[in-house]
FILUMVO-542869 format. One record per atom (N, C-alpha, C): residue in one letter; x, y, z. Coordinates in steps of 0.1 Angstrom, whole numbers, plus 5000, padded with zeros to 4 digits. Layout:
<sites>
AXYZ;...
</sites>
This chain:
<sites>
M455567707246;M454367777251;M454467927248;S453467987242;S453568137239;S453468217252;E453768347250;E453668437262;E452168457266;S451268447256;S449868457260;S449468337268;D449868217263;D449568097271;D450068107285;K451268147287;K451868167300;K451068257309;A450768377303;A449968477310;A448568417314;R447968347305;R446668287308;R446768187319;R447768107319;R447868007330;R448168077344;L448968177344;L449168257356;L447968317361;L447068377353;L445868437357;L444968327363;I444868207357;I443968107362;I444468057375;V445768047377;V446368007390;V445868107401;K445968237397;K445568347407;K444068327410;L443168307400;L441768307402;L441368177410;K442068077408;K441867957416;K442267977431;A443368037433;A443868067446;A442868167454;E442268247446;E441268347452;E439868277454;G439668157449;G438468087451;G437368127441;V437768197430;V436868237420;V436568127410;I437668057406;I437467937398;I437467817407;R436367737407;R436167627416;R435967497409;S435467497397;S435167377390;S436167347379;P436367217376;P437267177365;P436767227352;E435467227350;E434867277337;E435167417334;V435067507344;V435367647342;V436867667340;E437667597348;E439067607347;E439567567333;R439067457328;R439367407315;R439067507304;A437767557305;A437367657294;A438267777294;M438567827306;M439367947306;M440867927302;L441267797303;L442667767298;L442667757283;I441567707277;I441467677263;I441167807255;V440167877259;V439667997251;V440668107252;P441268157240;P442268257240;P441568397241;R441568457253;R440968587255;R441468697245;E442768687242;E443368787234;E442768797220;E442168687215;E441568677202;E440268757202;F439768797213;F438468857214;F438569007218;I439769057217;I440069197221;I440669277209;P440269397207;P440969477197;P442469477198;Q443169487187;Q444569467187;Q445269557197;E444869687198;E445569777206;E445469747221;Y444569657225;Y444469627239;Y444969487242;R445369417232;R445769267235;R446869247245;R447669347247;R448769327256;R448169317271;F446969367272;F446369357285;F445369247287;A445369147278;A444369047277;A444268967290;Y445368947297;Y445368867309;Y445568947322;S445369077321;S445169157333;S443669127338;D443369127350;D442069087355;D441169217355;N440969267343;N440169397342;N439269387330;P438169467330;P437469477318;P438269567308;L437969547295;L438669627285;L437669677274;P437969787268;P437069847258;P437069757245;I435869747239;I435869687226;I435269787216;L433969777213;L433369867203;L432069927209;K431670037203;K430370097207;K430170127221;G431370167228;G431270197242;G431070087251;Q431169967246;Q431069837253;Q432369787258;T432369687267;T433569627272;T433469477272;I434669417273;I434769267276;I434969257291;S434169177297;S434169167312;S435569117317;A435869157329;A437069107336;A437068957337;P438168887336;P438168737337;P437468687349;H437768757361;H437168707373;H435668707373;M435068807366;M433568817365;M433068707356;C433768687345;C433368577336;C433368437343;A434368417351;A434468297359;A433368287369;M433068397376;M432068397386;M430668357380;M430368417368;M429168397362;M429068247357;C430068197351;C430168057347;C429967967358;E430567987370;E430467907381;E429067907387;A428468027387;A427068037392;A426067967383;L426267967370;L425367897361;L425367747362;K426567687366;K426767547367;K426367477354;M426967527343;M426667467330;M427267327329;R426567237321;R426967097319;R426967067304;K427666967300;K427766927286;K426366897281;G426066937269;G424866907262;G423767007265;E423967107273;E422967207276;E422767317266;R421567377265;R421367487257;R421567617265;V422367707260;V422667827268;V422267957259;L421568047266;L421268177260;L422068287266;E422768367258;E423568477264;E422868607258;V422668707267;V422168837262;V423368937264;G423768987253;G424969077253;G426269007249;T426368987236;T427468917230;T428768977233;G428869117231;G430169187232;G431069137222;S432269087226;S433269047217;S433168897213;G432268827221;G432068677218;G432868597228;Y433668657237;Y434568577246;Y433768487255;H432768547262;H431968477272;H431168367265;A430668387253;A429968287246;A430868167243;A432168197239;A433068087237;A433368007249;L433468077261;L433668007273;L432467907276;C431267957274;C430067877276;C430067757266;A430467787254;A430467677244;A431467567247;E432667617252;E433667517256;E433267427268;I432367477276;I431767397287;I430667307283;V429667357275;V428567267271;V428767187259;S429867217251;S430167147239;S431667157237;P432467077245;P433967087244;P434467067229;T435467147225;T435867137211;T436667017208;D437066937218;D437766817215;D436866697214;K435566727214;K434466617212;K433466657202;P432666567198;P431566607188;P430666707195;I429966787187;I429066887192;I427966827200;E427766877212;E426666827221;E425666947224;G426067037233;G425267147236;G425567267226;Y424867377228;Y425167497220;Y424767617227;V425267727221;V424967867227;V424367957217;V423368027221;V422768137213;V423068257220;T423668357213;T423968487219;T423368597212;L422768697219;L422068807213;L422768937215;E422969017205;E423669137206;E422869257200;Y422669357208;Y421869477204;Y422469557192;Y423869567192;Y424569647182;Y424969557171;K424569587159;K424969497147;K426469497145;E427169607147;E428569617145;E429269517155;L428769517167;L429369427177;L429069277174;A427869247169;A427469117165;A428469067154;K428769147144;K429669117134;K431069087139;F431569177148;F432869167154;F432969027162;A431868997169;A431868877177;A431868757168;H431068757157;H431068647148;H432368617142;E433068727138;E434368707132;E435368647142;N435268697155;N436168637165;N435868487167;L434568457168;L434168317170;L434568227158;K434468277146;K434868197135;K436368177134;R437168277137;R438568267137;R439068167147;T438368157159;T438868067170;T438167937169;G437267917159;G436667787157;G435367757165;Y434767867171;Y433567847180;Y432267877172;D432467917159;D431167957152;D430267837149;T430767717150;T429967597149;T429167557161;R429567627172;R428967597185;R428167717191;V428367837184;V427667957189;V426968027177;D425668057180;D424968127170;D424768277174;V425268367167;V425168507170;V423968577163;I423068637171;I421968707165;I421968847169;A421868937159;A421669087162;A420269117164;C419869147177;C418469177180;C418369237194;D417169267198;D416869317211;D416869207221;G418069187228;G418169067237;G417269077249;S416869197253;S416069217265;S414669147263;M414369117250;M413069047247;M413268897246;G414468847248;G414668707247;G415068667233;S415168527232;S415568477219;S414368477209;P414568517197;P413568527187;P412868387185;T413668277187;T413068147185;T412068107195;R412068167207;R411168147218;R411268007224;I412367937222;I412567807228;I413067827242;K413067727251;K413567737264;K414967697265;Y415667757275;Y417167727277;Y417367677291;D418467587291;D418867537304;D419467647313;K420267727306;K420967837314;K420967967305;I420768077312;I420768207306;I421668297314;L422568367306;L423368477313;L423168607306;V423168717313;V423068847308;V424268927312;T424968987302;T426269057305;T426069207304;A424869257307;A424669397308;A423569417319;A423669527327;A422869557338;A421469587333;A420469527339;A419069557336;A418369637347;P417369717344;P416769797355;P415969707364;S415469587359;S414769487367;S414869357360;L414369247366;L414469117360;L413469107348;P413969087336;P413069077325;P412268947325;K410968967325;K410068847325;K410268767312;T410568827301;T410868757289;T411868657290;L412968687298;L414068587300;L413668477309;V412968517320;V412468417329;V411568317322;D410768367313;D409868277306;D410568177297;Q411768217293;Q412568127284;Q413468037291;L413468037305;L414267947313;L413467817316;R414167707313;R413567577316;R413367557331;N412367477334;N412267437348;N413567357352;G414067397364;G415367347368;G416567427363;G416267537355;G417367617349;G417867727358;R418967787354;R419567897361;R419768017352;L419568137358;L419768267350;L420668357359;V421668407353;V422568507361;V422468637353;I422168747361;I421968877355;I422368987365;P423069087361;P423269207369;P422069297369;I421569337380;I420369417381;I420669547389;G420269657384;G420369787391;G421069897382;S421070017388;S421670127381;S423170147386;Y423370247394;Y424770257400;Y425070137409;L424070107418;L424269997427;L423769867421;Q424569797414;Q424169677407;Q424469557416;Q423569457415;Q423769327421;Q423769217411;L424869137411;L424869017403;L423868917409;T422868877402;T421668807407;T421568667401;L421268567409;L421068437404;L419568407405;V418968357394;V417568327394;V417468177391;E416768097399;E416567957397;E415067927395;K414767847386;K413367807384;K413267657389;V412567647400;V412367517407;V410967487408;N410467377402;N409067337402;N408267457397;N408767527386;N408167637380;N407967757389;E408667757400;E408667877409;E410067937409;I410068067411;I411368147409;I411968167423;K413268137424;K414068167436;K415168267432;I415368367440;I416268477436;I417268487447;K418568497443;K419668517453;K420668617448;E420968717456;E422068817452;E423368757455;L424268767445;L425668717446;L426668817450;G426368947449;G427269047453;G427269167443;G427869277447;G427969397439;G428769377426;C428469457416;C429169447403;C428969577395;I429669587385;I429569707376;I429569657361;F428469667354;F428369627340;F427869747332;V428069737319;V427469837310;V425969817310;R425169917305;R423769907306;R423169817295;L422069747299;L421369667289;L420469757281;R420569737268;R419769817258;R418569737254;G417569817248;G416369747243;G415169787250;Q414069717247;Q412769757252;Q412669737267;L413369637273;L413269617287;L414669657294;G415469737286;G416669777292;G416569927295;F417769987297;F417870137300;F417570207286;K416770317287;K416370377274;K417370477269;D418170547277;D418970647272;D420270657281;E421170747277;E422470767284;E422270817298;T421170877301;T420970937314;T420170847324;S419970727319;S419070627327;S419770597340;L421070607341;L421670577354;L421670697363;
</sites>
């Protein structure tokens, strides 16, 4: 077992003990997906510290506990379609893919991930290809605040950047019975769960959080927006 594998297992033991990881699906995904492969070389020694880390374009890869929290809140299942807004390094998309379409089985579900910055989209695609997730994850460089360009509906949607408010474009792309997790707010952000039940929206705040800003038409417009 490599040092990275050992560190990954120790982190997962910690997150389980803290009650962050609760389901076998999320535990399995976090055991399998190598976070170090989605981090710039100079920061890889910190891959299994429970902290966000810098990637490119002033963006970050979320802390492992936050990735786990969002995955648990989404309650993803095999065979589902997942939309991610804010690809970053591709790590969270890989976690989602491992849950909805495990790599030890034929492809079932899939993930579409949208990235505002073309340079980051390229970085993420390279990481996903190197780790074998490119067949399960489609990376699109576009304005994610406006939703998927294909306009199809998704079972689960996650947003990895803070929005000023809940984008209607994303709610419209959520299937009936689906779940959407998104941080909302400026300095005081709330991780928010949106459920569509009988085509009605139910909203629940899951707790405070700190994310980078969502860019695009329905995101924050400039560096002083906060």
